[in-house]
C-alpha positions in Angstrom: 20.7 -1.2 -29.3 20.7 2.1 -30.9 20.0 5.5 -29.1 18.6 8.3 -31.5 17.7 11.7 -30.3 15.6 14.6 -31.6 14.5 17.8 -30.6 11.1 19.4 -31.7 10.5 23.1 -32.3 8.7 23.4 -29.0 12.0 22.4 -26.9 10.9 19.0 -26.1 13.9 16.0 -26.6 12.8 12.6 -27.9 14.8 9.6 -27.1 14.5 6.1 -28.1 16.4 2.9 -27.7 15.6 0.2 -30.2 15.5 -3.1 -28.9 13.4 -4.8 -32.0 13.8 -8.3 -30.7 11.4 -7.7 -28.0 7.4 -7.5 -28.2 7.1 -4.8 -25.9 8.1 -1.4 -25.5 8.5 1.4 -22.3 7.8 5.1 -23.0 7.3 7.8 -20.7 7.4 11.6 -20.1 9.5 13.1 -17.9 9.4 16.6 -16.5 12.3 18.6 -15.1 10.2 19.6 -12.2 9.9 17.8 -8.8 9.2 19.0 -5.2 12.2 21.5 -5.0 10.2 23.4 -7.8 7.8 24.3 -5.6 7.0 27.7 -3.7 6.3 27.2 0.0 2.3 27.9 -0.7 2.7 25.1 -3.4 4.1 22.4 -0.9 2.8 19.0 -2.3 1.5 20.3 -5.7 4.1 18.4 -7.6 2.6 15.1 -6.3 -0.8 16.3 -6.3 -0.8 17.0 -10.1 1.1 13.4 -10.6 -2.1 11.9 -9.2 -4.7 14.4 -10.9 -3.2 13.7 -14.3 -5.0 10.6 -14.4 -8.1 11.5 -12.9 -9.5 12.6 -16.2 -9.2 14.8 -19.5 -11.8 16.5 -21.8 -12.2 13.5 -23.5 -11.4 10.4 -21.2 -12.7 9.8 -17.7 -10.3 8.2 -15.0 -11.8 4.9 -15.5 -11.4 5.3 -19.4 -7.5 5.9 -18.8 -7.2 2.9 -16.8 -9.3 0.6 -18.8 -7.7 1.8 -22.4 -4.2 0.5 -21.4 -5.2 -2.4 -19.3 -7.2 -4.0 -21.8 -4.2 -4.4 -24.0 -2.3 -5.9 -21.4 -0.4 -2.7 -20.7 0.3 -0.7 -17.5 0.5 2.9 -17.0 2.0 4.8 -13.7 3.9 8.1 -12.4 6.4 9.3 -9.9 7.4 12.4 -8.4 10.8 12.9 -7.1 12.7 16.2 -5.7 13.8 17.1 -9.1 11.7 15.0 -11.6 8.4 13.8 -12.3 8.0 10.9 -14.6 4.6 9.5 -16.5 5.2 6.3 -18.3 3.8 3.1 -19.7 4.7 -0.2 -20.6 2.7 -2.0 -23.8 2.9 -4.1 -26.3 4.8 -2.7 -29.7 1.4 -2.2 -31.4 0.0 -0.2 -28.7 2.6 2.4 -28.4 0.6 5.1 -30.5 -2.4 4.6 -27.8 0.1 5.0 -25.0 1.6 8.1 -26.6 -1.8 9.4 -27.0 -2.9 9.0 -23.2 0.2 10.3 -22.0 -0.2 13.6 -24.3 -3.7 13.6 -23.3 -3.1 13.7 -19.5 -0.4 15.8 -19.5 -2.2 18.8 -21.8 -6.1 18.1 -21.3 -6.5 17.1 -17.9 -9.7 18.9 -16.3 -8.9 18.3 -12.4 -12.5 18.0 -11.5 -13.6 19.2 -8.0 -15.0 16.2 -7.0 -11.9 14.3 -8.2 -9.7 16.7 -6.5 -11.1 16.0 -3.3 -11.0 12.4 -3.0 -7.2 12.6 -4.3 -6.5 15.0 -1.5 -8.2 12.5 0.8 -5.9 9.7 -0.8 -2.8 11.7 -0.4 -3.4 13.0 3.4 -3.6 9.3 4.0 -0.6 8.4 2.0 1.3 10.9 4.6 -0.2 9.7 7.2 1.0 6.1 6.3 4.4 7.8 5.6 4.4 9.1 9.3 3.5 5.6 10.6 6.5 4.1 8.9 9.6 5.4 10.4 11.7 3.5 7.9 10.5 6.2 5.6 9.5 9.4 7.4 13.3 9.2 8.9 14.7 10.3 5.3 12.0 13.2 5.3 13.6 14.5 8.8 17.2 13.9 7.4 16.3 16.0 4.2 14.7 18.4 6.4 17.9 18.7 8.7 20.3 19.0 5.8 18.6 21.7 3.9 16.3 23.4 6.7 13.6 26.0 5.4 14.3 25.3 1.5 12.2 23.7 -0.9 14.6 20.9 -1.4 14.2 20.0 2.0 10.6 19.6 2.2 8.6 16.2 1.8 7.7 15.5 -1.7 4.2 14.5 -0.3 3.3 17.8 1.3 1.3 18.2 4.9 -2.3 17.8 5.2 -2.7 21.4 5.5 -0.6 22.5 2.4 -2.2 19.6 0.1 -5.8 20.2 1.3 -5.0 24.1 0.4 -4.3 23.3 -3.2 -7.4 24.0 -5.7 -7.7 23.4 -9.6 -6.5 26.8 -10.1 -3.1 26.3 -8.2 -2.7 22.8 -9.9 -3.2 24.4 -13.6 -0.9 27.7 -12.7 1.9 25.1 -11.7 1.7 22.8 -14.3 1.3 25.7 -16.9 4.7 27.5 -15.6 6.8 23.8 -15.3 5.4 21.6 -17.9 6.9 23.4 -20.9 9.0 21.7 -23.9 12.6 22.4 -22.8 11.9 20.8 -19.3 10.2 17.6 -21.0 11.8 14.4 -22.3 10.0 11.9 -24.1 12.1 8.6 -23.4 11.2 5.0 -25.0 12.9 1.8 -25.1 11.9 -1.6 -26.8 10.0 -2.1 -30.3 9.5 1.2 -31.0 10.1 3.1 -34.2 12.1 6.4 -33.4 10.5 8.4 -36.6 6.9 7.0 -36.1 7.4 8.2 -32.4 8.6 11.7 -33.4 5.8 12.2 -35.5 3.3 11.0 -32.9 5.1 13.5 -30.7 5.2 16.3 -32.8 1.3 16.0 -33.6 0.1 15.7 -30.1 2.2 18.1 -28.4 2.4 21.1 -30.9 0.5 23.5 -29.1 2.7 23.1 -26.1 4.4 26.1 -24.6 8.3 26.1 -25.3 10.0 27.5 -22.7 9.6 30.1 -19.4 10.0 27.5 -16.4 11.4 29.6 -13.6 14.7 28.0 -12.1 14.4 26.4 -8.7 16.1 28.1 -5.5 19.8 27.1 -5.3 20.4 24.3 -2.4 22.4 25.4 0.6 23.2 22.5 2.6 23.4 23.6 6.3 22.9 20.3 8.3 21.7 20.2 12.1 19.4 17.8 14.0 15.8 16.7 13.9 15.4 13.8 17.0 11.9 12.6 17.5 11.5 10.0 20.6 8.9 7.9 20.2 7.6 4.4 21.5 8.5 2.5 18.5 10.8 -0.8 19.2 13.7 0.4 17.0 15.7 3.6 16.6 15.8 4.6 13.3 18.9 6.8 12.7 20.2 8.6 9.5 23.5 10.4 9.9 25.3 12.3 6.7 27.0 14.9 5.6 27.0 16.9 2.1 27.8 14.7 -1.0 28.2 15.8 -4.5 26.3 17.1 -7.2 25.9 15.1 -10.3 28.0 17.3 -12.6 30.6 17.5 -10.1 34.2 16.2 -9.9 33.7 14.1 -6.9 30.5 12.2 -7.8 31.7 8.9 -9.1 34.0 8.7 -6.5 31.2 9.6 -3.7 28.8 6.9 -5.2 31.9 4.4 -5.0 33.0 5.3 -1.6 28.9 4.9 -0.3 29.1 1.2 -1.6 32.4 0.8 -0.1 31.0 1.7 3.4 27.9 0.5 3.1 26.5 -1.0 0.0 26.0 -4.7 0.4 27.0 -7.5 3.0 30.5 -7.3 2.1 30.6 -3.7 3.2 32.6 -1.9 6.0 29.8 -0.8 7.7 27.7 -4.2 7.4 31.1 -6.2 8.4 31.5 -4.3 11.4 28.5 -3.2 13.0 26.5 -6.0 12.0 28.7 -8.9 11.6 31.3 -8.4 14.4 29.4 -6.2 16.8 25.7 -7.1 16.2 24.7 -3.6 16.7 21.8 -3.6 14.6 19.9 -5.7 11.9 20.0 -3.0 9.1 22.6 -0.6 8.2 23.8 1.0 4.6 25.0 4.0 3.3 23.9 6.0 0.1 24.5 9.0 -2.0 22.0 11.1 -3.1 23.1 13.7 -6.0 21.1 16.9 -7.1 21.8 19.2 -9.5 23.9 21.6 -7.2 24.3 19.5 -4.2 24.0 16.3 -2.6 23.9 14.2 0.7 26.2 11.1 1.6 24.6 9.0 4.6 24.4 6.0 6.7 20.9 4.9 8.0 20.6 2.2 10.6 17.9 0.9 12.7 18.8 -0.6 16.2 17.3 -1.4 19.5 17.2 1.0 22.5 20.1 -0.9 24.5 22.5 -0.6 21.3 21.8 3.3 20.2 24.5 4.8 22.3 27.3 2.6 20.9 26.2 2.6 17.3 26.8 6.1 16.4 30.6 6.1 17.4 31.4 2.9 15.6 29.8 4.6 12.5 31.8 7.6 12.7 35.1 5.8 13.4 34.6 3.7 10.2 33.8 7.0 8.3 37.0 8.4 9.7 38.5 5.3 8.9 37.6 5.7 5.1 39.7 8.8 4.7 42.8 6.6 5.2 43.0 3.1 4.4 40.5 2.3 1.8 42.5 -0.1 -0.8 42.6 -0.6 -4.5 41.1 -3.9 -4.2 38.0 -2.6 -2.7 37.7 0.2 -5.4 38.0 -2.6 -7.9 35.1 -4.6 -6.4 33.0 -1.7 -6.5 33.8 -0.7 -9.7 32.6 -4.2 -11.0 29.6 -4.2 -9.2 28.8 -0.9 -10.8 29.6 -2.1 -14.2 27.3 -4.9 -13.7 24.3 -3.1 -12.2 24.6 -0.8 -15.4 24.7 -3.7 -17.6 21.9 -5.5 -16.1 19.8 -2.6 -16.0 20.3 -2.4 -20.1 18.2 -5.4 -20.2 14.7 -3.7 -19.0 13.4 -1.5 -21.5 11.5 0.4 -18.5 15.2 0.9 -16.9 16.7 1.8 -20.0 14.0 4.5 -20.9 14.1 6.0 -17.3 17.6 6.1 -17.4 17.9 7.6 -20.8 15.6 10.5 -20.1 17.3 11.2 -16.5 20.8 11.6 -18.4 19.3 14.1 -21.0 17.7 16.0 -18.2 21.0 15.8 -15.9 23.9 16.2 -18.5 21.6 17.3 -21.5 22.4 14.3 -23.6 22.3 10.3 -23.6 25.5 9.1 -21.9 26.9 6.0 -23.6 27.4 3.1 -21.5 31.5 2.8 -22.3 31.7 6.6 -21.5 30.4 5.9 -17.7 32.5 2.7 -17.5 35.6 4.8 -18.7 34.8 7.6 -15.8 34.2 4.9 -13.3 37.5 3.1 -14.3 39.4 6.5 -13.6 38.7 6.3 -10.0 41.3 4.8 -8.0 41.9 4.6 -4.3 43.8 7.7 -3.8 40.7 9.8 -5.2 38.5 8.3 -2.9 40.1 8.7 -0.4 41.0 12.3 -1.0 36.6 12.8 -1.5 35.9 11.0 1.5 38.5 13.3 3.6 36.0 16.0 1.9 33.1 15.2 3.1 33.7 13.9 6.4 36.4 16.3 7.0 34.5 18.7 9.4 31.5 19.8 7.8 28.0 20.0 10.0 26.5 16.9 9.7 22.8 16.4 9.4 21.2 13.7 11.6 17.5 12.3 12.2 16.2 9.7 14.1 13.0 8.2 15.2 12.2 6.1 18.5 14.0 5.2 21.4 17.0 7.5 20.7 17.4 9.1 24.5 20.3 7.2 24.9 22.2 8.4 21.6 25.4 10.8 22.4 24.2 14.7 21.9 24.5 15.8 18.4 27.5 18.5 19.1 29.6 15.5 20.5 28.8 13.5 17.3 29.5 16.6 15.5 32.8 17.1 17.1 34.4 13.7 16.4 34.2 14.7 12.8 36.4 17.7 13.2 
């Protein structure tokens, strides 16, 4: 596989990873703009824009967009996250020009027609309701809000019913014009794709794009705290965490390894101790989410009302033990798991295109596989224990819970156990 990069005069970066043995290609446009780029009065606009981009342009109706891609057996979709928004397609190799043309069209010529907007606002309001009905999802919204209260990075990606319904076509257009600029956008493609031809297509179709000027989002300020939502659900859904590490921080890879050792699979410490030995819950895992300037390290679990009081002290005990006795054997096992995951991801052109785009946005360049492996291999048990001590060493935790959680220990009691 050969990775090539070109930066256009308008600031856009084009990355391709040639896989000529394939008959298809994945390509997309990734924008360095997500929910944390929104002002309070814009809450939910990134996600609404992602929906509305497919609802018609000056030359294509919403149905025409879908039919043009699906008539050749392709698919097209999009996703919004806290820091990025992606629009991507998978097509056969001969249909790459058509897919590139549609992506250019929806990101520059969408009309945001009022009737389509009203319908899509209603769809998103239903999506918000469905999220609130699913405590597995909603508890993470509460956790993010507890970790970063009163900040864009702590608000939900979907928005609220009121905020979404308040956004008109002018608000969407204004946000798009300010955020969707050349040096905030990456076009990435992997599979049977010709780099020079893609560069020419993008240069032609995005030539009028504004070059720069997107405002920087507010800096993230991890604060911690608790959001507890008692309800009549059968299970108590709990997410407990602390400040993690940013992508570019010295402790990022160690924090990733730490999360896998603690709760990355059936052999992990939390799974073995909490589920296998004590039978306190069905589901438990650890995670580390990194952002550009902060991060969160957390543990998510779901348990019954009778076990909720015992669960949290056991989790905290495992976190504290991780600062003392993580072994090199554990680190070696997780490093092997990470390497395998990286290699497996290279077999999917969609995964590879997305990975390259995110690397460009986060680090300013595609990261060669061997460079990533070398960084991971330099992490030993001493380093993981040190980072565990930094993360778990007395910081104010973030705690979110939904369900029959009245029996859970008080927040201050749990926080004191980390001191």
